[in-house]
C-alpha positions as CSV (number, residue, x, y, z in Angstrom):
1,X,0.0,0.0,0.0
2,X,1.1,3.5,-0.7
3,X,1.7,6.2,1.9
4,X,1.6,9.4,-0.1
5,X,-0.2,10.7,-3.1
6,X,2.3,12.0,-5.7
7,X,2.2,12.6,-9.4
8,X,3.2,9.0,-10.2
9,X,0.6,7.5,-8.0
10,X,-2.1,9.9,-9.2
11,X,-1.3,8.8,-12.8
12,X,-1.6,5.2,-11.7
13,X,-5.1,5.9,-10.3
14,X,-6.2,7.4,-13.6
15,X,-4.7,4.5,-15.5
16,X,-6.5,2.0,-13.3
17,X,-9.8,3.8,-13.6
18,X,-9.6,4.0,-17.4
19,X,-8.7,0.3,-17.6
20,X,-11.8,-0.5,-15.6
21,X,-13.8,1.8,-17.9
22,X,-12.5,0.0,-21.0
23,X,-13.2,-3.4,-19.4
24,X,-16.8,-2.6,-18.7
25,X,-17.4,-0.5,-21.9
26,X,-18.1,2.9,-20.5
27,X,-18.5,6.0,-22.6
28,X,-15.5,8.4,-22.6
29,X,-14.5,9.1,-19.0
30,X,-13.0,12.2,-17.4
31,X,-10.8,11.6,-14.3
32,X,-9.5,14.1,-11.8
33,X,-7.2,13.3,-8.9
34,X,-6.8,16.0,-6.2
35,X,-4.4,16.1,-3.3
36,X,-5.5,16.4,0.3
37,X,-5.6,20.2,0.0
38,X,-8.0,20.0,-3.0
39,X,-5.4,20.9,-5.6
40,X,-5.5,19.1,-8.9
41,X,-2.7,16.5,-9.0
42,X,-3.5,14.8,-12.3
43,X,-6.2,14.8,-14.9
44,X,-7.3,13.0,-18.0
45,X,-10.2,13.5,-20.3
46,X,-10.8,10.8,-22.9
47,X,-11.4,11.7,-26.5
48,X,-15.0,12.8,-27.2
49,X,-15.9,13.4,-23.5
50,X,-18.2,16.4,-23.3
51,X,-16.8,19.7,-22.1
52,X,-18.7,19.9,-18.8
53,X,-17.2,16.6,-17.7
54,X,-14.0,18.5,-16.7
55,X,-15.8,20.6,-14.0
56,X,-18.0,17.7,-12.9
57,X,-15.0,15.4,-12.2
58,X,-13.1,18.0,-10.3
59,X,-16.2,19.0,-8.3
60,X,-17.0,15.4,-7.3
61,X,-13.4,15.1,-5.9
62,X,-13.3,18.6,-4.4
63,X,-16.6,18.1,-2.6
64,X,-15.3,14.8,-1.2
65,X,-12.1,16.4,0.1
66,X,-13.8,19.5,1.3
67,X,-16.3,17.6,3.5
68,X,-14.2,14.5,4.2
69,X,-16.8,12.1,2.8
70,X,-17.5,10.5,-0.6
71,X,-19.7,12.3,-3.1
72,X,-22.1,9.4,-2.7
73,X,-22.4,10.2,1.0
74,X,-22.9,13.9,0.1
75,X,-25.8,12.8,-2.0
76,X,-27.3,11.1,1.0
77,X,-26.8,14.3,3.0
78,X,-28.5,16.3,0.2
79,X,-31.6,14.0,0.4
80,X,-31.8,14.3,4.2
81,X,-30.8,18.0,4.5
82,X,-31.5,19.8,1.2
83,X,-31.2,23.3,2.8
84,X,-27.8,22.4,4.2
85,X,-26.6,21.1,0.9
86,X,-27.9,24.2,-0.9
87,X,-25.9,26.4,1.5
88,X,-22.8,24.1,1.2
89,X,-23.0,24.3,-2.6
90,X,-23.1,28.1,-2.4
91,X,-20.1,28.2,-0.1
92,X,-18.3,25.8,-2.4
93,X,-19.0,28.2,-5.3
94,X,-20.7,25.3,-7.1
95,X,-17.6,23.0,-6.9
96,X,-19.6,20.2,-5.4
97,X,-21.6,17.4,-7.1
98,X,-23.4,15.3,-4.6
99,X,-23.6,12.0,-6.5
100,X,-21.4,8.9,-6.6
101,X,-18.1,9.2,-8.4
102,X,-16.0,11.3,-6.0
103,X,-14.1,8.9,-3.7
104,X,-11.6,9.7,-1.0
105,X,-8.1,8.1,-1.1
106,X,-6.5,6.7,2.1
107,X,-2.9,5.7,2.7
108,X,-1.6,2.7,4.7
109,X,-1.8,4.9,7.8
110,X,-5.6,5.4,7.2
111,X,-5.0,9.1,6.5
112,X,-6.9,10.8,3.7
113,X,-4.4,11.8,1.1
114,X,-6.6,12.9,-1.7
115,X,-9.7,12.2,-3.8
116,X,-10.6,11.0,-7.3
117,X,-13.6,12.3,-9.2
118,X,-14.9,10.5,-12.3
119,X,-17.7,11.3,-14.7
120,X,-18.8,9.9,-18.0
121,X,-21.1,7.0,-17.2
122,X,-23.8,6.6,-14.5
123,X,-22.7,7.7,-11.1
124,X,-22.5,4.2,-9.9
125,X,-20.2,3.1,-12.7
126,X,-18.1,6.3,-12.3
127,X,-17.6,5.3,-8.6
128,X,-16.7,1.7,-9.6
129,X,-14.0,3.0,-11.9
130,X,-12.7,5.4,-9.2
131,X,-12.4,2.6,-6.7
132,X,-10.6,0.4,-9.2
133,X,-8.2,3.2,-9.9
134,X,-7.5,3.8,-6.2
135,X,-7.0,0.1,-5.5
136,X,-4.8,-0.4,-8.6
137,X,-2.4,2.2,-7.2
138,X,-2.3,0.4,-3.9
139,X,-4.3,2.9,-1.9
140,X,-7.4,2.3,0.2
141,X,-10.9,3.6,-0.4
142,X,-12.4,5.9,2.2
143,X,-16.1,6.6,2.7
């Protein structure tokens, strides 16, 4: 297992996610890997992915980092507390997409070291690819 998220490991996460996407036949994916401070570490947009996918992938990961929970969990919060999520989205300047596909990355010391955001297929499939990428780079998935 890895202990820190660096450029090399971020690229491995992207590679693993795109391999999973190819295996299951997704449409073109867009993948963003952010460090623990929410800064873009690595990014890839497959050919023919639509232009809004860039912002969606980053926002899924950024919301996860910002709140310390997966974007899937943020979706649950949005269902339970819509006024809170509305305020949170405003505070995040729209950089928050509360659906599956934004997954926190943990190291071997159980510390959050970053997040990956993926978009291009259904949110559940996006999340599956994110998890595959994280695990392929020898990190753990955090909820």
